[in-house]
Each structure stands twice: as structure tokens, then as C-alpha cells.
Rosetta silent file (secondary structure, phi, psi, omega in degrees, C-alpha in Angstrom):
SEQUENCE: XXXXXXXXXXXXXXXXXXXXXXXXXXXXXXXXXXXXXXXXXXXXXXXXXXXXXXXXXXXXXXXXXXXXXXXXXXXXXXXXXXXXXXXXXXXXXXXXXXXXXXXXXXXXXXXXXXXXXXXXXXXXXXXXXXXXXXXXXXXXXXXXXXXXXXXXXXXXXXXXXXXXXXXXXXXXXXXXXXXXXXXXXXXXXXXXXXXXXXXXXXXXXXXXXXXXXXXXXXXXXXXXXXXXXXXXXXXXXXXXXXXXXXXXXXXXXXXXXXXXXXXXXXXXXXXXXXXXXXXXXXXXXXXXXXXXXXXXXXXXXXXXXXXXXXXXXXXXXXXXXXXXXXXXX
SCORE:     score description
SCORE:     0.000 S_00000001
   1 L     0.000  130.089 -177.603   -0.032    0.034   -0.002 S_00000001
   2 L   -76.454  151.327  174.108    1.517    3.361   -1.019 S_00000001
   3 E  -118.418  163.579 -179.019    2.042    6.149    1.343 S_00000001
   4 E   -75.879  126.886  178.040    2.234    9.890    0.718 S_00000001
   5 L   -70.536  141.328 -177.541    5.778   10.980   -0.016 S_00000001
   6 L  -114.013  121.077  173.999    7.215   13.680    2.285 S_00000001
   7 L   -90.153   94.306 -173.194    9.632   16.294    0.845 S_00000001
   8 H   -75.299  -19.966  175.578   11.569   17.101    3.951 S_00000001
   9 H   -68.143  -38.718 -179.598   13.842   19.664    2.204 S_00000001
  10 H   -69.960  -40.874  179.414   10.774   21.615    1.243 S_00000001
  11 H   -56.101  -43.130 -178.441    9.283   21.320    4.723 S_00000001
  12 H   -86.486  -12.177 -178.948   12.387   22.967    6.200 S_00000001
  13 L    68.867   36.919  173.552   12.789   25.239    3.271 S_00000001
  14 L  -116.131  155.342  177.282   16.379   24.259    2.468 S_00000001
  15 L   -75.371  165.728 -176.120   18.125   23.196   -0.706 S_00000001
  16 L   -62.146  -28.999 -173.053   19.225   19.561   -1.268 S_00000001
  17 L  -100.656   20.032 -178.465   22.834   20.471   -0.675 S_00000001
  18 L   -59.410  137.463  176.996   22.065   22.285    2.662 S_00000001
  19 L   -74.574  169.085  177.508   24.784   21.928    5.402 S_00000001
  20 H   -59.658  -45.978  179.783   24.087   20.486    8.789 S_00000001
  21 H   -61.871  -39.470  175.049   24.242   24.067   10.180 S_00000001
  22 H   -54.845  -48.314  177.404   21.798   25.206    7.520 S_00000001
  23 H   -60.863  -37.793 -175.201   19.354   22.534    8.559 S_00000001
  24 H   -71.093  -43.987  176.738   19.707   23.312   12.165 S_00000001
  25 H   -63.942  -43.057  177.129   19.117   27.003   11.704 S_00000001
  26 H   -63.565  -36.749  176.137   16.055   26.388    9.463 S_00000001
  27 H   -69.013  -45.296 -174.271   14.559   24.051   12.016 S_00000001
  28 H   -62.785  -43.443 -178.828   15.150   26.314   14.988 S_00000001
  29 H   -61.144  -47.772 -177.392   13.489   29.260   13.123 S_00000001
  30 H   -69.233  -38.901  178.678   10.458   27.323   12.000 S_00000001
  31 H   -62.046  -40.999  175.478   10.116   25.563   15.436 S_00000001
  32 H   -57.442  -43.468 -176.212   10.124   28.864   17.184 S_00000001
  33 H   -69.659  -40.057 -176.605    7.421   30.101   14.851 S_00000001
  34 H  -103.792    5.973 -177.333    5.163   27.040   15.071 S_00000001
  35 L   -62.758  129.854 -172.701    5.811   25.909   18.593 S_00000001
  36 L   -58.432  -26.598 -178.734    2.405   25.291   20.164 S_00000001
  37 L   -72.222  -16.524 -177.709    3.354   27.287   23.211 S_00000001
  38 L  -121.138  -19.422  179.245    3.584   30.559   21.271 S_00000001
  39 L   -73.875  150.806 -178.231    1.299   30.091   18.256 S_00000001
  40 L   -80.451  -37.228  177.849   -2.217   31.559   18.239 S_00000001
  41 L   -96.617   96.174 -177.467   -3.786   28.660   16.228 S_00000001
  42 H   -59.284  -40.929 -172.974   -2.729   25.804   18.466 S_00000001
  43 H   -69.018  -49.099  179.464   -4.131   22.976   16.274 S_00000001
  44 H   -60.542  -42.364 -177.632   -2.426   24.171   13.046 S_00000001
  45 H   -62.300  -45.500  177.923    0.705   24.878   14.923 S_00000001
  46 H   -56.846  -43.795  175.571    0.858   21.517   16.481 S_00000001
  47 H   -66.194  -40.001 -177.147    0.554   19.727   13.210 S_00000001
  48 H   -67.571  -40.204 -179.431    3.130   21.955   11.576 S_00000001
  49 H   -62.561  -44.354  178.328    5.509   21.489   14.552 S_00000001
  50 H   -59.472  -45.498 -177.365    5.244   17.686   14.175 S_00000001
  51 H   -60.267  -40.053 -178.295    5.962   17.914   10.489 S_00000001
  52 H   -67.484  -41.988 -176.201    9.019   20.152   11.073 S_00000001
  53 H   -63.346  -45.852 -179.527   10.324   17.746   13.794 S_00000001
  54 H   -58.114  -49.883  178.109    9.888   14.772   11.440 S_00000001
  55 H   -55.283  -44.547 -176.084   11.872   16.481    8.662 S_00000001
  56 H   -67.670  -38.131  179.761   14.584   17.558   11.156 S_00000001
  57 H   -54.138  -49.731 -173.683   14.727   13.964   12.606 S_00000001
  58 H   -77.436  -54.242 -175.444   15.676   12.645    9.177 S_00000001
  59 H   -69.839  -19.957 -174.682   17.858   15.372    7.672 S_00000001
  60 L   -88.574   -7.396  175.949   19.896   16.038   10.758 S_00000001
  61 L  -104.835  116.941 -172.144   21.014   12.355   10.923 S_00000001
  62 H   -57.805  -35.509  179.383   23.605   11.685    8.195 S_00000001
  63 H   -72.132  -45.254  176.950   22.574    7.940    7.763 S_00000001
  64 H   -66.598  -35.893  176.510   18.947    8.660    7.610 S_00000001
  65 H   -65.417  -40.046  176.123   19.536   11.572    5.216 S_00000001
  66 H   -58.561  -47.476 -179.990   21.516    9.332    2.936 S_00000001
  67 H   -60.601  -44.060 -178.660   18.664    6.811    2.893 S_00000001
  68 H   -61.615  -41.755  178.271   16.072    9.555    2.318 S_00000001
  69 H   -59.067  -35.091  176.161   18.076   10.986   -0.633 S_00000001
  70 H   -73.623  -28.975  174.757   18.021    7.586   -2.254 S_00000001
  71 H   -75.381  -33.187 -175.989   14.270    7.363   -1.808 S_00000001
  72 H   -59.168  -26.389  177.823   13.717   10.884   -2.974 S_00000001
  73 L   -64.005  -20.724 -177.486   14.757   10.078   -6.479 S_00000001
  74 L  -107.346    4.620 -177.745   11.622    8.026   -6.828 S_00000001
  75 L  -136.846  163.304  176.394    9.011   10.238   -5.167 S_00000001
  76 L  -132.859  145.264 -171.602    7.396   13.653   -5.307 S_00000001
  77 L   -59.001  137.977  177.011    5.812   15.597   -2.436 S_00000001
  78 L    76.983   -9.284 -175.774    2.075   14.902   -1.767 S_00000001
  79 L   -99.364  150.328  177.460    1.906   12.046   -4.262 S_00000001
  80 E   -60.145  140.403 -176.200    1.469    8.329   -3.353 S_00000001
  81 E  -114.255  117.177  169.989    4.869    6.757   -3.044 S_00000001
  82 L  -100.715  122.496 -175.933    5.650    3.224   -4.205 S_00000001
  83 L   -66.403  155.954  174.809    9.086    2.170   -3.200 S_00000001
  84 L   -66.990  164.210 -172.764   11.649    0.940   -5.792 S_00000001
  85 L   -56.150  -28.782 -177.871   12.146   -2.781   -6.254 S_00000001
  86 L   -86.187   -0.585  175.439   15.016   -2.972   -3.915 S_00000001
  87 L  -110.794  111.844 -178.010   12.990   -1.402   -1.026 S_00000001
  88 L   -59.214  139.904  179.690   10.442   -3.685    0.729 S_00000001
  89 L   -94.883  -12.412  176.201    7.005   -2.039    0.913 S_00000001
  90 L  -162.227  173.352  176.668    5.821   -4.226    3.858 S_00000001
  91 L   -64.104  130.842 -177.722    6.772   -7.028    6.096 S_00000001
  92 E  -114.387  154.671 -178.930    7.283  -10.101    3.866 S_00000001
  93 L   -87.642  166.736  177.034    7.151  -13.837    4.581 S_00000001
  94 L   -60.864  -21.988  179.596    9.964  -16.248    3.794 S_00000001
  95 L   -87.871    6.043  178.033    7.932  -17.286    0.731 S_00000001
  96 L    84.593   -0.917 -177.945    7.923  -13.699   -0.651 S_00000001
  97 L   -84.412  140.105  179.211    4.221  -13.122    0.008 S_00000001
  98 E   -79.690  144.470  166.942    3.371   -9.891    1.856 S_00000001
  99 L   -89.649  178.031  176.876    1.731   -9.751    5.243 S_00000001
 100 L   -61.887  154.768  172.974   -0.633   -7.137    6.370 S_00000001
 101 E  -102.831  167.682  170.665    0.708   -3.671    6.912 S_00000001
 102 E  -140.516  142.449 -175.543   -0.230   -1.441    9.819 S_00000001
 103 E  -120.481  141.783  177.876   -0.325    2.388    9.993 S_00000001
 104 E  -101.229  142.411  170.146   -0.315    4.545   13.162 S_00000001
 105 E  -121.105  147.326 -179.477   -2.350    7.649   13.861 S_00000001
 106 L    80.308   -0.562 -171.489   -1.739   10.122   16.638 S_00000001
 107 L   -88.240  -12.429 -178.817    1.840    9.127   17.265 S_00000001
 108 L    92.597   -0.371  174.915    3.171   12.430   15.706 S_00000001
 109 L  -114.918  146.222  178.324    4.863   10.672   12.799 S_00000001
 110 L   -82.402  168.134  175.130    3.531   10.234    9.267 S_00000001
 111 H   -56.454  -41.254 -178.381    3.096    6.831    7.504 S_00000001
 112 H   -60.179  -45.642  175.100    6.045    7.699    5.323 S_00000001
 113 H   -66.643  -46.429 -178.936    8.307    8.080    8.293 S_00000001
 114 H   -60.475  -40.659 -177.196    7.075    5.009   10.131 S_00000001
 115 H   -63.495  -46.280 -170.265    7.535    2.969    6.970 S_00000001
 116 H  -110.124  -16.103 -179.396   11.152    4.022    6.203 S_00000001
 117 L  -135.501    0.993  178.087   12.672    5.670    9.312 S_00000001
 118 L   -91.394 -173.257 -178.169   10.585    4.506   12.246 S_00000001
 119 L  -106.050   14.896 -179.708   10.858    1.483   14.478 S_00000001
 120 L   -56.287  116.380  177.195    7.625   -0.115   13.372 S_00000001
 121 E  -167.440  170.010  172.761    7.982   -3.952   13.192 S_00000001
 122 E   -81.527  143.018  168.295    6.788   -7.173   14.603 S_00000001
 123 E   -90.278  141.361 -176.142    8.360   -8.401   17.779 S_00000001
 124 L    56.714   44.016 -170.663    9.244  -12.124   17.689 S_00000001
 125 H   -68.217  -43.342 -173.564    8.542  -12.030   13.944 S_00000001
 126 H   -63.258  -48.027 -179.361   10.463  -15.194   12.980 S_00000001
 127 H   -68.298  -35.750  178.248    8.771  -17.637   15.359 S_00000001
 128 H   -65.215  -41.977 -175.069    5.300  -16.039   14.655 S_00000001
 129 H   -72.142  -36.390  178.224    5.630  -16.345   10.923 S_00000001
 130 H   -61.087  -42.416 -179.612    6.869  -19.976   11.093 S_00000001
 131 H   -66.153  -35.180 -179.948    3.742  -20.994   13.124 S_00000001
 132 H   -72.049  -36.310  175.944    1.525  -19.205   10.634 S_00000001
 133 H   -65.347  -34.148  174.430    3.071  -20.866    7.700 S_00000001
 134 H   -58.275  -43.096  179.802    2.562  -24.176    9.357 S_00000001
 135 H   -66.414  -42.461 -178.348   -1.142  -23.399    9.672 S_00000001
 136 H   -67.788  -22.844  179.019   -1.343  -22.221    6.056 S_00000001
 137 L   -87.392    5.256  177.458    0.267  -25.498    4.819 S_00000001
 138 L    95.567    9.204  177.412   -2.637  -27.505    6.484 S_00000001
 139 L   -83.854 -162.123 -178.899   -0.834  -28.351    9.721 S_00000001
 140 L   -58.685  126.148 -179.768   -2.124  -27.809   13.215 S_00000001
 141 L   -58.223  132.908 -179.499   -3.956  -24.422   13.352 S_00000001
 142 L   -77.338  116.095 -177.645   -1.870  -21.897   15.274 S_00000001
 143 L  -110.169    7.946  179.999   -3.869  -20.839   18.465 S_00000001
 144 L   -73.193 -174.488 -179.237   -1.211  -18.853   20.339 S_00000001
 145 L   -74.631  157.601 -178.813   -1.317  -15.170   20.998 S_00000001
 146 L   -73.175  169.139 -176.397   -0.893  -12.676   18.276 S_00000001
 147 L   -80.658  149.601  175.596    2.439  -10.954   17.602 S_00000001
 148 E   -77.818  144.440 -178.012    3.547   -7.867   19.402 S_00000001
 149 E  -127.408  152.357 -178.638    4.116   -4.766   17.176 S_00000001
 150 E  -122.113  147.961  170.702    6.276   -1.698   17.783 S_00000001
 151 E  -148.059 -179.768 -176.760    6.016    1.886   16.728 S_00000001
 152 E  -108.126  146.594  178.772    7.453    5.347   17.441 S_00000001
 153 E  -128.930  118.542  175.778    5.751    8.053   19.621 S_00000001
 154 E   -78.780  114.169 -178.747    6.748   11.796   19.269 S_00000001
 155 E  -116.512  126.619 -179.458    6.749   13.279   22.770 S_00000001
 156 L   -82.616  164.357  176.683    7.209   16.964   23.419 S_00000001
 157 H   -64.299  -36.805  174.256    9.106   18.346   26.404 S_00000001
 158 H   -51.497  -38.508 -179.207    5.855   19.745   27.689 S_00000001
 159 H   -76.556  -29.982  175.552    4.495   16.222   27.897 S_00000001
 160 H   -63.884  -38.644  178.948    7.671   14.997   29.581 S_00000001
 161 H   -76.741  -41.382 -168.403    7.088   17.564   32.359 S_00000001
 162 H  -110.655  -21.202 -174.950    3.301   17.334   32.714 S_00000001
 163 L    83.358  166.877  177.287    2.246   14.040   31.109 S_00000001
 164 E  -166.201  169.031  173.904   -0.596   13.676   28.736 S_00000001
 165 E  -118.967  122.017 -172.399   -3.235   11.364   27.345 S_00000001
 166 E  -109.788  141.529  174.315   -2.910   10.728   23.550 S_00000001
 167 E   -93.236  114.861 -178.319   -5.522    9.315   21.205 S_00000001
 168 E  -117.217  144.345  172.858   -3.700    6.650   19.060 S_00000001
 169 E  -120.824  143.161  172.321   -5.033    4.585   16.170 S_00000001
 170 E  -125.215  124.133  176.357   -3.646    1.401   14.537 S_00000001
 171 E  -108.576  119.865  178.488   -4.882    0.639   11.113 S_00000001
 172 E   -96.222  126.968 -177.221   -4.278   -2.908    9.801 S_00000001
 173 E  -115.733  130.470  174.918   -4.217   -3.341    6.001 S_00000001
 174 L   -97.377  120.122 -176.316   -4.403   -6.675    4.310 S_00000001
 175 L   -65.301  -19.765 -175.487   -2.277   -6.328    1.154 S_00000001
 176 L   -82.648  -47.661  178.898   -4.133   -9.048   -0.627 S_00000001
 177 L  -101.074  -11.399 -177.620   -7.679   -7.711   -0.232 S_00000001
 178 L    74.069   -3.401  177.283   -7.091   -4.095    0.569 S_00000001
 179 L   -69.689  139.750 -178.342   -9.430   -4.395    3.589 S_00000001
 180 E  -117.876  153.402  174.704   -8.639   -2.280    6.514 S_00000001
 181 E  -136.135  126.809 -176.832   -9.398   -2.519   10.230 S_00000001
 182 E  -117.613  125.875  177.558   -8.874    0.456   12.505 S_00000001
 183 E  -111.993  127.351  177.050   -8.623    0.348   16.364 S_00000001
 184 E  -120.646  138.937 -171.371   -8.567    3.721   18.234 S_00000001
 185 E  -154.077  172.392  178.899   -7.744    3.896   21.913 S_00000001
 186 E  -101.338  144.005  176.629   -6.203    6.273   24.570 S_00000001
 187 E  -129.492  129.493  178.543   -2.565    6.048   25.663 S_00000001
 188 E   -94.955  124.644  179.177   -1.233    7.689   28.783 S_00000001
 189 E  -102.965  114.169 -176.078    2.168    9.302   28.583 S_00000001
 190 L   -77.756  146.665  169.935    3.404    9.626   32.155 S_00000001
 191 L   -55.771  139.290 -176.509    5.379   12.597   33.460 S_00000001
 192 L    84.767   10.294  178.542    9.077   11.887   33.428 S_00000001
 193 L   -63.643  145.288 -173.963    9.004    9.487   30.489 S_00000001
 194 L  -103.943  157.015  179.095   12.340    8.849   29.052 S_00000001
 195 L   -66.479  129.986  179.380   13.792    8.913   25.493 S_00000001
 196 L    87.771   -8.452 -178.564   13.670    5.422   24.153 S_00000001
 197 L   -64.958  149.863  178.320   11.324    4.107   26.817 S_00000001
 198 E  -100.671  120.903  171.906    8.735    1.568   25.696 S_00000001
 199 E   -98.698  113.564 -174.970    5.108    2.327   26.524 S_00000001
 200 E   -91.362  135.204  178.872    3.174   -0.962   26.432 S_00000001
 201 E  -118.091  103.627 -171.105   -0.451   -1.037   25.376 S_00000001
 202 L   -66.474  142.026  169.584   -1.861   -4.602   26.123 S_00000001
 203 L    79.204    2.822 -175.480   -3.977   -6.296   23.529 S_00000001
 204 L  -109.446   23.779  174.326   -3.462   -3.689   20.661 S_00000001
 205 L   -92.573 -155.668 -179.544   -0.930   -5.735   18.686 S_00000001
 206 L   -71.465  143.176 -179.205   -1.559   -8.205   15.936 S_00000001
 207 L   -76.979  160.607  179.643   -4.537  -10.499   16.194 S_00000001
 208 L   -89.710  141.240 -176.647   -3.985  -14.240   16.526 S_00000001
 209 L   -72.939  -27.959 -173.163   -4.753  -16.414   13.515 S_00000001
 210 L  -112.551   34.691  170.210   -6.184  -19.265   15.559 S_00000001
 211 L    85.583    2.093  173.822   -8.429  -17.346   18.085 S_00000001
 212 L   -70.981 -178.887  176.968   -5.825  -16.741   20.763 S_00000001
 213 L   -64.426  141.230  177.093   -5.182  -13.469   22.536 S_00000001
 214 L   -65.579  156.293  173.510   -4.032  -10.527   20.462 S_00000001
 215 L   -69.659 -176.349  178.065   -0.473   -9.302   20.855 S_00000001
 216 L  -110.173  162.792  174.625    0.614   -6.067   22.530 S_00000001
 217 E  -110.452  130.843  176.761    1.667   -2.686   21.097 S_00000001
 218 E  -113.714  120.615  178.102    4.874   -1.157   22.226 S_00000001
 219 E  -103.951  112.811 -174.200    5.380    2.545   21.565 S_00000001
 220 E   -82.967  126.408  179.911    9.002    3.744   21.661 S_00000001
 221 E   -75.119  125.209  172.132    9.341    7.334   22.974 S_00000001
 222 E  -120.063  122.104 -177.792   11.047    9.758   20.761 S_00000001
 223 E   -74.127  134.959  171.936   11.611   13.266   22.086 S_00000001
 224 L   -70.473  138.897  172.634   10.602   16.069   19.700 S_00000001
 225 L   -60.992  137.531  178.134   13.501   18.357   18.970 S_00000001
 226 L  -113.991  142.138 -178.651   13.115   21.683   20.749 S_00000001
 227 L   -63.248  -21.981 -174.539   14.271   25.009   19.409 S_00000001
 228 L  -112.759  -29.100 -169.988   15.734   26.094   22.754 S_00000001
 229 E  -118.498  147.018  165.488   16.730   22.937   24.738 S_00000001
 230 E  -113.051  147.303 -178.314   18.820   19.924   24.226 S_00000001
 231 E  -117.510  130.169  175.263   18.339   16.830   26.341 S_00000001
 232 E  -132.336  106.192 -174.265   20.925   14.526   27.820 S_00000001
 233 L    69.449 -124.007  174.446   19.497   11.952   30.091 S_00000001
 234 L  -105.361   11.625 -177.989   17.416   13.941   32.582 S_00000001
 235 E   -98.154  143.815  177.385   19.505   17.139   32.140 S_00000001
 236 E  -105.610  137.303  174.566   18.377   20.109   30.054 S_00000001
 237 E  -119.051  130.181 -171.770   20.858   22.248   28.085 S_00000001
 238 E  -125.578  124.402  178.664   20.045   25.796   27.076 S_00000001
 239 E   -79.488  109.079 -177.472   22.117   28.011   24.849 S_00000001
 240 E   -99.358  112.812 -179.953   22.295   31.347   26.656 S_00000001
 241 E   -83.497  125.216  176.301   23.227   34.212   24.331 S_00000001
 242 E  -121.150  142.664  174.666   24.758   37.248   26.239 S_00000001
 243 E   -74.430  156.461 -176.612   25.669   40.673   24.978 S_00000001
 244 H   -56.371  -39.517  179.772   29.290   41.513   25.614 S_00000001
 245 H   -69.199  -27.838  174.840   28.383   43.924   28.430 S_00000001
 246 H   -70.454  -43.901  179.783   26.246   41.364   30.113 S_00000001
 247 H   -64.650  -38.484 -176.053   29.190   38.829   30.183 S_00000001
 248 H   -72.222  -46.347 -168.209   31.558   41.476   31.475 S_00000001
 249 H   -95.528  -16.176 -178.786   29.295   43.181   34.156 S_00000001
 250 L    87.358  152.977 -178.805   27.125   40.161   35.033 S_00000001
 251 E  -163.583  172.091  175.010   23.260   40.093   34.707 S_00000001
 252 E  -117.348  126.922 -171.733   20.149   38.209   35.715 S_00000001
 253 E  -126.703  140.310  173.784   18.295   36.138   32.980 S_00000001
 254 E   -99.567  130.022  178.653   15.053   34.199   32.934 S_00000001
 255 E  -106.513  120.220 -173.885   15.187   30.894   31.121 S_00000001
 256 L   -74.805   73.635  177.079   11.792   29.599   29.785 S_00000001
 257 L   -68.149  144.951 -173.331   11.733   26.108   31.071 S_00000001
 258 L   -55.901  -31.631 -179.516    8.474   24.321   30.119 S_00000001
 259 L   -96.444   20.685  178.078    7.154   24.195   33.748 S_00000001
 260 L   132.191  146.037  178.094    7.890   27.805   34.506 S_00000001
 261 L   -62.349  143.209  174.102   10.749   30.388   34.025 S_00000001
 262 E  -112.702  128.979 -179.702   13.947   29.798   35.924 S_00000001
 263 E   -94.177  128.091 -178.118   15.967   32.849   36.996 S_00000001
 264 E  -127.067  144.849  179.211   19.711   32.416   36.751 S_00000001
 265 E   -99.791  125.719  174.328   22.443   34.895   37.875 S_00000001
 266 E  -100.385  122.093 -175.023   25.334   35.376   35.462 S_00000001
 267 L   -76.870  158.328  178.975   28.403   36.435   37.393 S_00000001
 268 L   -65.385  144.523 -174.132   30.632   39.152   36.135 S_00000001
 269 L    74.109   26.649  177.903   33.460   38.000   33.780 S_00000001
 270 L   -78.070  131.432 -175.407   31.554   35.083   32.369 S_00000001
 271 L  -103.957  163.369 -178.155   33.273   33.715   29.275 S_00000001
 272 L   -69.702  138.382  179.239   31.798   31.985   26.241 S_00000001
 273 L    96.408  -13.099  179.155   31.380   28.281   26.644 S_00000001
 274 L   -71.120  147.447 -179.141   30.927   28.325   30.491 S_00000001
 275 E  -106.770  115.543  175.263   28.126   26.184   31.798 S_00000001
 276 E   -98.382  111.616 -172.761   25.915   27.606   34.570 S_00000001
 277 E   -96.425  133.981  179.072   24.266   24.842   36.394 S_00000001
 278 E  -118.121  109.833 -175.663   20.905   25.002   38.190 S_00000001
 279 L   -67.831  142.659  171.745   20.276   21.905   40.227 S_00000001
 280 L    74.159   15.386  179.464   16.898   20.200   40.163 S_00000001
 281 L  -119.569   24.343  171.420   15.458   22.167   37.223 S_00000001
 282 L   -95.735 -151.002  175.995   15.828   19.630   34.501 S_00000001
 283 L   -61.508  142.054  175.696   13.487   16.757   33.432 S_00000001
 284 E   -70.651  150.553 -176.317   11.428   15.013   36.134 S_00000001
 285 L  -131.131  177.069  176.932   12.566   11.491   37.066 S_00000001
 286 L   -69.182  144.012  179.175   11.306    8.606   39.077 S_00000001
 287 L    82.720   25.363  177.371   11.059    9.211   42.824 S_00000001
 288 L    62.040   27.226  176.560   10.022   12.900   42.490 S_00000001
 289 L  -103.156  163.760  178.974   13.639   13.918   41.552 S_00000001
 290 E  -127.754  154.480  167.365   14.738   16.064   38.673 S_00000001
 291 L   -71.014 -170.678 -175.745   17.757   16.465   36.412 S_00000001
 292 L  -109.067  161.762  174.241   19.757   19.587   36.289 S_00000001
 293 E  -110.140  129.671  176.818   19.526   22.613   33.965 S_00000001
 294 E  -118.610  126.859  170.311   22.758   23.909   32.224 S_00000001
 295 E   -96.666  121.378  175.943   22.877   27.271   30.621 S_00000001
 296 E  -103.167  116.809 -162.351   25.667   27.232   28.124 S_00000001
 297 E   -81.181  132.470  166.114   27.033   30.739   27.513 S_00000001
 298 E  -128.040  143.408  178.878   27.662   32.150   24.118 S_00000001
 299 E   -95.065  114.362 -178.586   28.685   35.778   23.533 S_00000001
 300 E   -91.673  132.633 -178.550   26.535   37.462   20.859 S_00000001
 301 L  -117.925  130.967  177.920   28.102   40.410   18.998 S_00000001
 302 L   -64.420  147.139  176.932   25.969   42.803   16.965 S_00000001
 303 L   -73.720  153.349 -178.340   26.388   43.077   13.226 S_00000001
 304 H   -54.295  -34.152 -176.179   27.808   46.342   11.971 S_00000001
 305 H   -77.478  -14.214  179.389   24.509   47.412   10.388 S_00000001
 306 H   -88.571   -3.082 -178.906   22.716   47.012   13.668 S_00000001
 307 L   -92.640  132.850  168.909   24.835   49.757   15.398 S_00000001
 308 L   -76.899  172.246  179.181   23.707   53.331   15.533 S_00000001
 309 H   -64.326  -41.171  177.100   26.228   56.058   15.062 S_00000001
 310 H   -64.676  -41.198 -179.033   26.262   56.770   18.807 S_00000001
 311 H   -66.294  -47.030 -178.741   26.871   53.083   19.622 S_00000001
 312 H   -55.206  -45.280 -179.304   29.652   52.781   17.107 S_00000001
 313 H   -62.242  -38.851 -179.195   31.356   55.942   18.659 S_00000001
 314 H   -66.505  -41.581 -179.944   31.021   54.358   22.163 S_00000001
 315 H   -69.411  -38.497  175.975   32.722   51.093   20.945 S_00000001
 316 H   -51.769  -47.643 -173.493   35.401   53.182   19.259 S_00000001
 317 H   -66.461  -41.006  176.781   35.973   54.970   22.564 S_00000001
 318 H   -59.810  -47.127 -179.589   36.130   51.726   24.505 S_00000001
 319 H   -49.704  -46.459 -171.603   38.684   50.369   22.037 S_00000001
 320 H   -72.990  -38.116 -170.937   40.988   53.356   22.732 S_00000001
 321 H   -98.602  -13.546 -174.625   40.839   53.247   26.597 S_00000001
 322 L   -71.419  137.795  179.810   40.476   49.443   27.239 S_00000001
 323 L   -95.474   -9.404 -172.075   43.510   47.763   28.844 S_00000001
 324 L   -72.045  124.799  176.245   42.147   44.260   28.161 S_00000001
 325 L  -123.111   94.737 -171.151   44.380   42.271   25.751 S_00000001
 326 H   -66.326  -35.331 -179.767   42.835   38.887   25.029 S_00000001
 327 H   -80.984    0.660  178.210   45.678   37.568   22.898 S_00000001
 328 H  -104.870    7.410 -179.986   48.344   38.303   25.499 S_00000001
 329 L   -81.728    0.000    0.000   46.777   36.195   28.133 S_00000001
């Protein structure tokens, strides 16, 4: 079954030969614009934010980008995409016949991503398929439980802090008949959920061929990239841009952490690259503990065209009277 092709370069508004830095800048600009916390139309922004995240997930990873570029030769944005002969379109049996496909809804990822870049697959696939083949061949009907299946779940930092309840759907497609069966249900995302954690949904996997219990669905948590924060374990990293005078004289800055702003004091004489640590203001963890917040300092310098004549004169005056010699230290 064909899925809609996604043009990730067009989504981020970058050319095919864009550098890693170009891709990062484009993502941050769009993510700030469409982040649900700041957009007026929350529903439209949420969908756009997911689309931007998906594109960044693929293009920021060199291996995924290489794989995507190979697929892109065969697809056009918005059109049904049938993979080339060397790319399997669904899970296949040892005899070459296709099994049913399944598609997820509400996970934050498109069918195109799930098919070619996600973790969607059967658990225990080999043993399950052997038993089904035995039944197909006229042997003892397979009456065990259905196979477990896996998929990816895009989780925002806001959901990590506060938790949420997501409406998820699983659509099973029989490739031989084209018949579909859709199951919709609620999934609870607990506060403090971790990157890579598996959320188990009992009984929402593949159905048993012989009337046994259905398998389970496992959703692998993937953190949505954030325009302002990076995540390492339970710690948050924030790029804190300072004006030269703020770094020299010190200042007080508010950092917009998802569960409320954190005030941080920048001591005088702070240099670029310094990490200012705030204990207990990172991501929530088990046992009512939290990771730490790190503000990583960068010194931002105004462009020449951003200076007024008065400002330029003051910088010139400072250059004449300053005793500081950075290259003699």
C-alpha cells in the first residue's frame, strides 16, 4: 500500500545541498514560529511542529539523510509513493508473500516516516511467521497469542514535564484484499517519560490467527527536537546568548523552562562556553527527583549594520581606553 511521499527539504525550506548548520538554523527558526506554546492557532501549529520535527529527525542524521536521498529520487511531495524494487513495501514472509501492513495515527509521525525511518515492526517475527506458515500449509492451526508490534511516539518536552493522554489509532491493512481495520484507543504518557522508553499497550498488537489473545503494542518514545533545549538523560541544556556587556558586568536572566521560568544569575566576567548549572530544574525523574539545567553561554556580537552612530562611537571609545588584551593572556 502506497504512502504519501514527504519532501523534507521543502518542509524545512532548505536546498538539497544544505549543510548541517543550515538545516539546524532552518529548524530552529520554524520551530520557534510554530511551537504550540507561542502560536495563536494551536491546532495548526501542533501539526506543523510535528511535520518540522519529522523532517529534522531525518535530515539532521547523516545515515537517515543518505537513505532519504536515495528514496527521494523515486518520489514527489504529496503524491502516493511506491518504493523501488530494492525497497520492501511491507513485512514479507519467507515465501515472498506480503503480510498485512499497519499504520499509526496520533503518534506524531507520518506513515512515510514510520515505513522508512521508524521502529515499526513485529516483535518475535520469525517464530510467529513459522507458526502461521505451518497453519497455512494445512498443519495444526496456530492458536497462540498474536504478535507484538512496535511503533514510534513523538513526545514533546511539555509532555515530559506534565504528562498527557494521547489518542492513538492502529490501522491494519491486508495487502491481498485491501481491507482495513482500525482500532482507536487512549494512551497515557506519564510525566518523566524517558527517551527510548517503551510504553506498552496490552492487547493492541496483531490478532491471533487461531483465536488466541492478541499481541501487545509497544510505543517507543522519541523526544521532539526543541528549538531552545537539548536533552541529555534527565538534564536540560540551554544556549544562553549574552551581550558583551552582560558577560563583563554580569546580569540576571530568565530561562523559559516548560514548567515555568527559571531565574539564573550570570556572574561578572563570564566567558563563552561556560556552563551555569541550576540543580533540580531539568526533566522529572522517578522518585520525585529532577535532572539539572545547564545554561551554556555564548557571547553574541551585533552586526555592523545593527549599530547606531552613537553606539559605534562608544565602541570606538572603549577600544581606545580598554586595557584588556585577550591575545596576550
